[in-house]
MILOKOL-311609 format. One record per residue (C-alpha): x, z, y; residue in one letter. Coordinates in steps of 0.1 Angstrom, whole numbers, padded with zeros to 4 digits, always signed. Example, Ala and Ser with C-alpha at 12.3 -4.5 7.8 and 13.67 -1.06 7.14 Angstrom:
// residues 2
+0123+0078-0045a+0137+0071-0011s
***
This chain:
// residues 72
+0002+0000+0000x+0014-0007+0032x+0008+0017+0060x+0000+0003+0099x+0025+0015+0124x+0014+0020+0161x+0035+0022+0195x+0027+0054+0211x+0055+0059+0237x+0074+0034+0256x+0106+0038+0279x+0137+0020+0293x+0157+0049+0281x+0169+0053+0244x+0176+0091+0247x+0138+0099+0259x+0127+0079+0227x+0146+0100+0206x+0135+0132+0222x+0099+0120+0215x+0109+0112+0182x+0124+0148+0173x+0095+0161+0192x+0069+0146+0167x+0092+0155+0138x+0090+0191+0142x+0052+0186+0140x+0057+0169+0106x+0046+0131+0121x+0070+0106+0109x+0081+0086+0136x+0108+0057+0142x+0124+0045+0174x+0122+0006+0178x+0150-0006+0205x+0137-0038+0220x+0163-0038+0249x+0184-0069+0253x+0218-0066+0234x+0234-0091+0259x+0230-0065+0289x+0226-0030+0276x+0240-0016+0307x+0213-0030+0328x+0186-0014+0304x+0164-0047+0303x+0135-0040+0279x+0119-0012+0265x+0125+0014+0234x+0094+0022+0215x+0086+0054+0195x+0061+0043+0164x+0040+0064+0142x+0016+0057+0113x-0015+0047+0128x-0035+0075+0113x-0010+0098+0132x-0013+0081+0165x-0041+0102+0184x-0023+0135+0177x+0012+0122+0182x+0001+0110+0216x-0016+0144+0226x+0016+0162+0213x+0036+0140+0236x+0014+0146+0265x+0010+0183+0261x+0046+0192+0248x+0071+0167+0262x+0090+0179+0291x+0112+0148+0296x+0089+0124+0310x
***
């Protein structure tokens, strides 16, 4: 069975995506970071970094980030 993943957080700053992932993992939510930044211009930060969770966890993950994240 294939699980559906959903992007629940987007930022141009990779460290914020990693912090979001760690926070979600503290709540036992599987999260992955998907880096869509251009490798041609990494210093400029073109593009975005997304945090994805399983679709079944998306609503809870968004609530956790809205209420507990202090890095936004």
